[in-house]
N, C-alpha and C positions, 0 to 999 in steps of 0.2 A: 182733693182733701177741703171738707166743707168749713166754711166758717162762720162758727156760730158768735153772734153779737149780743154781748150782754149789759145791760137787762132786757135789752130790746125783746129779742126771741122768747123772754118767758113773760111777754105782755098778757098773754089768756090764760096762763097759771090759775088756779083756781083758790090755791091757799098763798094768798098775797095781800100785802098791803103795802100802799103806795099813799106817801105826805105829798104835798104841792112843792117843797122843797128838792125833787129829786132822789132821795131816798126810798127805798124799796126791801120790805122784808119779805122774803118768799121761804116755806117751807117745801124743800126739794125731794121727790122720791123717786126712784127708778127701781125697776125690774129688771134692767137688762146691764150689763157693764158698757162701756165704752174704751176706747182706748185710743190715748193722745190724739184726744179732740182738738183741735186749732179752735182759740177762745180768744178772743177782744173785748177787753172790758172797757167801758167809756167812761165809768165812774170807777170807784177803789172799792174793793170787796173785803168782807170778813165771812169768811165759813167755817161753821160748827160742825163737825160731821157726827152724827148720831148712830149710824148702823154703817156699816161696812169700811171702805178705805176708801182714799182721795190719792192722786200724785198728782203733783203740779210740775212741769218740769218750765225753768225759765234762765235766763242768761248767768243768772247764779249758779244751777243747778238744778238737782232732782228733790224735791221733800216729798216724803211720804208722811200721810196724816192716818191715824187709827179713831177709832170711835171715843168719843169724847174731847179730843183735840181740834185744833182748828190753826187757821191761817190766815193774816192781813195779806190781799195783792194789791199793788197799784195800778191805776188804770194803764191797761197796754196790753201786750201780747203773750198766750202763754197759750203751751198742750198741756192738756188734764185727761186723768183716767178715773174712771169710777170702777172701783172694786166691789162686788157681792158680798163677799166673804162666807160664811156659813148660816148669816140673815137671811140670804136668797133674796134682798132688796138693799139699796142705797138709800140711807135718807138723811138730810144734811139741812141747816137752818143758815141760807144765807142773806146777807144783809148787805145792797150794794147802797155807796153814798159819796157824792162828790163831795171835792176839797173844802169847797165854803162853810158847809155842815160841820166838816172834819174841826177846821179851824175856828167857826162859830164855837161849837160843844167846848173844844179843847180849852178857848178862852174862860169858859164857866164851871172848868175843873182845876183843881190844883192838882200842877205838873211837878212832878222834882225838878229841881236846877239843873236842867239839862241844857247845853247847848245845841243850837240847829244845826243838823249836820245833814248829808244828801239822806233821802228818805231811801229805805230798802224797797227795793220789787216785792219782796217777801219777806213773811214774820213770822214763825212759827207760833202760836199760842197752847198752851203746856193746858192739862186738863185738870177740870178742878171743879169741885163739887160746885162752886157759885156758878159757874158756868154752865153745869148740865141744869140743873134747877132753872138759869134762864133760858136756855134753848127749849125746855120741854113747856116752860110757861108761853110762848110764843107761839107754841104749836098752836094752844086751845082760841090766843087772840085772833092764828089767822083762819080759823075756823069759824069765825063769828061775822056776822055783817055789822058794816058801821059805816057811817057816811063819813064825807070829805074830810068835814071836823073834827073827829070823834081819830077819825087813822091818824090823821097828822100829830092830834094831841099823842097819839098810843106810841107810833114811830118816835117822836121826837123825847118824849120821856125812856122809850127803850133803848134807843141808842146812847142816850148819856147815862143811862143806867150799864151797860153793857162797857163804855170806855172806861166809867168807875171800876168796874170789877177789873178788868184788865191794867189799871194802872194798880190794883192793889194784888196781882199775883206773880207768880214767878216769873221772873225776866221781863216786870213791869219798868224795869229801863228800858228796855227795847222798843216795847209799845210808846213812850215817852218821846222818843226819839222819833218813832213814826209820826207822832202828831205834830212833834215840832218842824219837822221835813214839810210838813200837811199844809203846815201855817206858813210858811215860808215859799212854798210853790201856786 
């Protein structure tokens, strides 16, 4: 079974925005399903599924995600499946970011008063209109040409926006715990 290293294996992806701080935003499309691919994440990951479905297998169990939903994964090893469903393609917005970026951004955002606890390996992100709008706005940016300075500005602004949205949607306490845990790791 092949081990896929992310985000490294997506370095040649066409719809990709990269910041010098180690954050990458990729609009991922697949026209065929994958079944339990072994994935090693060198950074943390947030995925927002636009079309199709995704399953993630972690030590905590299996998580199934449909269109409009998403998840956070802590850096590590996982099995992942992508399903096309009736759309005949899989699409997702994938955002890779190191702990240093999460910690720096969380210092700028108002977090609920939650104590630092162990960061879960996986966290479900519920569907919301704000997340849908956010994901589709990034598709347009990923298709635009930008220089390194513009890309860094865009990635930082959009990641801050995503964290802000996640701290105000259902289950926000869970994401606040994730951020607190990443600050102490």
